[in-house]
C-alpha positions as CSV (number, residue, x, y, z in Angstrom):
1,M,32.4,-63.9,42.2
2,A,33.0,-67.0,43.0
3,D,31.0,-70.5,41.9
4,A,28.0,-71.5,44.2
5,K,28.6,-75.2,46.1
6,T,25.6,-76.8,46.9
7,I,25.8,-77.8,50.6
8,N,23.4,-79.2,52.8
9,F,23.0,-77.6,56.3
10,E,24.0,-81.0,57.6
11,D,27.2,-80.4,55.7
12,L,27.9,-77.6,58.5
13,P,30.6,-76.5,59.8
14,L,32.8,-76.3,56.9
15,A,36.0,-75.6,58.5
16,R,35.7,-78.1,61.5
17,D,37.9,-76.0,63.6
18,G,35.5,-72.8,63.5
19,P,32.4,-72.2,65.3
20,P,29.7,-74.1,64.8
21,G,27.5,-74.1,61.4
22,N,30.1,-72.0,59.8
23,A,30.7,-71.9,56.0
24,W,34.0,-70.7,55.9
25,G,35.8,-71.3,53.0
26,R,32.8,-72.2,50.4
27,F,34.1,-69.3,48.2
28,G,37.9,-69.6,48.9
29,D,40.1,-68.9,51.8
30,D,40.5,-65.1,50.9
31,D,36.9,-64.3,50.1
32,E,35.1,-61.2,51.7
33,L,31.8,-60.9,49.8
34,G,30.4,-64.6,51.4
35,M,26.7,-65.2,50.5
36,L,27.0,-62.2,48.1
37,N,28.7,-64.5,45.6
38,L,25.5,-66.3,44.7
39,V,24.3,-63.1,43.1
40,T,25.9,-64.2,39.9
41,P,25.7,-61.7,36.6
42,S,22.7,-64.4,35.3
43,V,20.8,-63.8,38.7
44,V,21.2,-59.9,38.3
45,V,19.9,-60.3,34.9
46,N,17.2,-62.2,35.9
47,A,16.0,-59.5,38.6
48,A,15.9,-57.1,36.3
49,K,12.8,-58.6,35.0
50,E,11.1,-57.7,38.1
51,I,11.4,-53.7,36.7
52,Q,8.5,-53.8,34.8
53,T,6.8,-50.1,35.5
54,G,9.8,-47.9,36.9
55,V,8.4,-47.3,40.1
56,R,11.2,-46.6,42.9
57,I,10.9,-46.7,46.7
58,S,13.6,-45.5,48.9
59,L,14.6,-48.2,51.9
60,D,16.7,-46.0,54.0
61,W,15.5,-44.2,57.3
62,P,16.5,-40.6,57.7
63,L,20.0,-41.0,59.1
64,S,18.4,-38.6,61.9
65,M,16.1,-41.7,62.5
66,P,15.6,-43.2,65.3
67,T,15.9,-39.8,67.1
68,Y,17.8,-41.6,70.2
69,P,19.4,-44.9,68.9
70,S,19.2,-47.5,71.3
71,F,22.3,-49.9,72.3
72,G,23.9,-46.9,73.7
73,R,25.0,-45.5,70.3
74,D,25.1,-41.6,69.8
75,P,22.7,-39.7,67.4
76,F,23.2,-38.5,64.4
77,H,24.5,-34.8,64.3
78,Q,24.7,-32.3,61.3
79,E,26.7,-29.1,61.0
80,I,25.8,-26.7,58.5
81,V,29.1,-24.4,57.4
82,H,28.5,-21.1,56.1
83,R,31.6,-20.6,53.7
84,T,31.5,-16.6,54.1
85,P,32.1,-14.2,52.5
86,N,30.8,-16.1,49.8
87,C,26.8,-17.7,49.6
88,I,28.4,-21.4,49.7
89,N,27.3,-23.9,52.6
90,D,29.0,-27.5,53.3
91,D,28.0,-29.6,55.7
92,I,29.4,-32.0,58.2
93,L,27.7,-35.2,59.5
94,T,28.5,-37.0,62.3
95,F,27.0,-40.7,63.3
96,N,27.3,-43.6,64.2
97,S,27.2,-46.6,61.1
98,Q,25.0,-48.2,63.1
99,G,22.6,-45.9,63.9
100,S,20.2,-45.6,61.2
101,T,19.2,-48.0,58.3
102,Q,22.2,-50.1,57.6
103,W,24.2,-53.3,56.3
104,D,26.0,-55.2,59.2
105,G,29.4,-56.0,57.4
106,F,31.6,-58.7,58.2
107,R,33.8,-56.9,60.6
108,H,30.7,-56.1,62.9
109,Y,30.4,-59.6,65.0
110,A,32.1,-61.9,65.8
111,H,31.7,-65.6,66.8
112,Q,32.0,-64.4,70.3
113,K,33.2,-67.5,72.2
114,T,36.1,-68.2,69.6
115,R,36.3,-64.2,69.1
116,R,36.6,-64.8,65.2
117,F,34.9,-62.9,62.0
118,F,33.9,-64.1,58.9
119,N,36.3,-66.6,57.3
120,N,38.3,-66.9,60.4
121,K,39.5,-62.9,60.6
122,T,40.7,-62.0,64.3
123,Q,40.3,-58.5,65.8
124,E,44.1,-58.2,65.1
125,D,43.2,-58.7,61.2
126,I,41.0,-56.2,61.0
127,E,43.0,-53.5,63.0
128,S,45.6,-54.2,60.6
129,S,44.3,-54.2,57.4
130,S,41.0,-53.3,55.6
131,V,39.8,-57.1,55.5
132,I,36.2,-58.2,55.3
133,G,35.2,-54.2,55.1
134,L,31.8,-53.4,53.4
135,H,34.0,-51.4,50.5
136,A,34.4,-54.9,49.3
137,V,30.8,-55.2,48.7
138,A,30.5,-51.7,47.2
139,N,33.1,-52.7,44.8
140,A,31.4,-55.6,43.6
141,G,28.4,-53.7,42.6
142,G,26.8,-53.3,45.8
143,I,24.1,-55.5,47.2
144,T,22.2,-55.5,43.7
145,G,19.3,-58.1,42.8
146,R,16.0,-59.8,43.5
147,G,14.5,-58.6,46.9
148,V,11.2,-60.4,48.0
149,L,9.3,-58.4,50.7
150,L,7.6,-60.6,53.6
151,D,5.0,-57.9,55.3
152,Y,4.4,-59.9,58.6
153,A,2.8,-56.6,60.5
154,H,0.3,-56.6,57.8
155,W,-0.3,-60.4,57.8
156,C,-0.8,-60.3,61.4
157,Q,-3.0,-56.9,61.1
158,A,-5.3,-59.2,58.7
159,K,-5.5,-62.1,61.5
160,N,-6.6,-59.6,64.0
161,R,-3.2,-60.4,65.6
162,K,-1.9,-57.6,67.8
163,V,2.0,-56.9,66.8
164,E,3.9,-55.6,69.7
165,A,7.2,-53.9,67.6
166,L,8.6,-52.0,70.5
167,T,8.8,-55.2,72.8
168,S,10.7,-58.3,72.8
169,N,9.0,-61.2,71.0
170,A,9.8,-63.7,67.8
171,I,8.6,-63.8,64.4
172,C,8.5,-67.3,63.8
173,V,9.2,-69.7,60.6
174,E,5.6,-71.0,60.8
175,D,4.2,-67.6,60.4
176,L,6.8,-66.5,57.5
177,E,6.1,-69.5,55.8
178,S,2.3,-68.8,56.2
179,I,2.8,-65.7,54.2
180,V,5.0,-67.1,51.4
181,R,2.2,-69.0,50.8
182,Q,-0.2,-66.8,50.9
183,C,1.4,-63.9,48.7
184,K,2.3,-67.2,46.1
185,I,6.4,-66.6,46.3
186,E,8.9,-68.9,45.1
187,F,12.5,-67.9,46.4
188,Q,15.6,-68.1,44.3
189,P,18.9,-68.8,45.1
190,G,20.5,-65.3,46.0
191,D,16.6,-63.7,46.5
192,I,17.4,-60.8,49.1
193,L,15.0,-61.1,51.8
194,F,13.0,-58.0,53.9
195,I,11.0,-58.7,57.1
196,R,8.7,-56.0,57.9
197,S,7.5,-55.9,61.7
198,G,6.0,-52.7,61.8
199,F,8.8,-51.1,64.2
200,T,9.2,-48.1,61.9
201,D,5.8,-47.4,61.9
202,A,5.3,-47.7,65.9
203,Y,8.3,-45.9,66.4
204,N,6.7,-42.9,64.0
205,Q,4.0,-42.6,66.4
206,L,5.8,-42.0,69.6
207,N,6.5,-38.5,70.9
208,D,9.6,-37.0,72.0
209,G,9.5,-38.3,75.3
210,Q,8.6,-41.9,74.4
211,R,11.3,-42.3,72.0
212,K,13.9,-40.6,74.4
213,D,12.2,-43.4,77.3
214,L,12.5,-46.4,75.0
215,A,16.3,-45.8,73.9
216,H,17.1,-45.5,77.6
217,R,15.1,-48.7,78.8
218,E,17.3,-51.2,81.0
219,S,16.9,-53.9,78.1
220,P,16.7,-53.1,74.7
221,D,13.4,-55.4,73.9
222,F,12.6,-55.3,70.5
223,I,10.6,-57.8,68.0
224,G,12.8,-60.0,65.7
225,V,13.0,-63.2,63.9
226,E,13.4,-66.1,66.3
227,A,17.2,-67.2,67.0
228,S,16.5,-71.2,66.6
229,E,17.8,-74.0,64.5
230,K,14.5,-74.0,62.8
231,T,15.2,-70.2,61.8
232,L,18.9,-71.5,60.4
233,R,17.8,-74.3,58.5
234,W,15.1,-72.1,56.8
235,L,17.2,-69.5,55.7
236,W,20.1,-71.6,54.5
237,K,17.5,-73.6,52.8
238,H,16.8,-70.8,50.8
239,Q,20.2,-69.5,50.2
240,F,19.2,-65.7,50.8
241,S,22.5,-63.6,49.6
242,A,21.1,-60.9,52.5
243,V,18.5,-60.6,54.6
244,A,16.8,-57.1,56.6
245,G,14.4,-56.4,58.9
246,D,13.2,-52.9,60.0
247,A,13.8,-53.3,63.6
248,P,17.2,-52.5,65.4
249,S,18.0,-56.0,65.4
250,F,17.2,-58.4,62.7
251,E,16.7,-61.4,65.2
252,R,14.6,-60.6,68.6
253,A,16.3,-58.2,70.9
254,P,17.8,-58.2,73.3
255,I,19.7,-61.3,71.1
256,R,21.1,-62.9,74.6
257,G,19.0,-64.0,77.3
258,P,16.5,-66.5,78.8
259,H,14.3,-66.4,75.7
260,A,17.1,-67.2,73.2
261,D,19.2,-70.4,72.7
262,P,22.7,-69.5,72.9
263,R,23.5,-72.1,70.3
264,Y,22.1,-70.4,67.6
265,N,22.8,-66.6,67.8
266,L,21.9,-65.6,64.3
267,H,24.8,-62.7,64.1
268,E,27.2,-65.2,65.0
269,W,25.7,-68.2,62.5
270,V,24.6,-65.6,59.5
271,L,26.9,-62.9,59.6
272,A,29.9,-64.2,61.2
273,G,29.4,-68.1,60.1
274,W,27.8,-67.9,56.2
275,G,29.1,-64.3,55.9
276,C,25.4,-63.0,55.1
277,P,24.9,-59.2,55.6
278,I,22.1,-58.4,57.8
279,G,20.0,-55.1,57.4
280,E,18.4,-53.5,60.2
281,L,16.1,-50.5,60.7
282,F,15.1,-50.8,56.9
283,D,12.0,-48.2,56.2
284,L,9.5,-50.7,54.9
285,E,6.6,-48.7,55.2
286,G,6.1,-47.5,51.6
287,L,7.3,-50.6,50.1
288,S,4.7,-52.3,52.1
289,Q,1.9,-49.9,50.7
290,H,3.0,-50.5,47.0
291,C,3.1,-54.0,47.4
292,R,-0.4,-54.4,49.1
293,S,-1.7,-51.8,46.5
294,T,0.1,-54.2,43.3
295,G,-0.3,-57.9,44.8
296,R,3.6,-57.9,43.8
297,Y,6.2,-58.8,46.6
298,T,9.3,-59.1,44.7
299,F,11.2,-56.3,43.0
300,F,14.8,-55.3,41.9
301,L,16.9,-54.0,44.7
302,S,19.6,-51.6,44.6
303,S,21.8,-51.0,47.2
304,M,25.3,-49.6,47.4
305,P,26.5,-49.4,50.8
306,L,28.9,-46.1,51.8
307,K,32.1,-46.8,50.3
308,V,34.4,-46.5,53.8
309,V,37.4,-48.5,53.4
310,G,37.1,-51.3,56.3
311,G,33.7,-50.1,57.1
312,V,32.2,-52.0,59.5
313,A,28.7,-51.3,58.8
314,G,27.0,-48.6,57.0
315,P,23.6,-46.9,55.2
316,P,22.7,-49.0,52.3
317,N,21.3,-46.6,49.8
318,A,18.6,-48.7,48.8
319,F,15.7,-49.0,46.5
320,A,13.1,-51.1,45.3
321,I,12.2,-50.8,41.9
322,F,9.1,-52.3,40.5
């Protein structure tokens, strides 16, 4: 992996002919790992010190969840094939790589005005080669390092503040900073950030009809991190190698609209601009319970994305290890 360079937020964009806030070229013009370059061997060795009890917690929601994906995506389908006359079974899986828990890779979202993906790649580049595919992340050892949980949903509950995870509202930096102080968390460069909004918990309580109605709403309204300059400055300050949440979108959804400043779309800045993978629909319920019971909100993360050459996104196969 390339050596990290200390860069102030005010020094962005690096590529002056690129979109606002981009860090293109920070790790080389042909780089396919982006902020994951911060996860050096020494960072992984240090992260391994988080393993003290051997407790392992899966962070993947089942591929069949949510039952009815939002954003017009097709649901998961499994076909079991009985290989007669022998007693042997295969199964054939059909699913949208962003229908359930996923890492968004760098081929997913471009800066919309310039139509440029991370490191100035075009749609033509993507269609003609496997550049910046998620397989490059898998080849480099996956998304592995020190994970940090900010349990926004529980923090709100403790303050008797109602969380509306199935509606469009924002998680602001001031609240995240309060959680950091309360849990005595000290971030380290290369950390992998997880924010629990309570979405999967709320979704699990819906009946089948309510789940179907949710997916078919006119507007995909979900909780998420506030898209603002303040949020971007905070994320850049802490130099996370990847960020993730439990809602359908890491940032407040819909990600466009009157509530969203078009200058600071997080998918454009974080994914296409910085090369920082975005995780969505992670199952953080078991993780939350363990963190609360132990008082530990940092852990070793092992995540190996689905190794599809040129993959856009994919299941994380993620575990928190304590």
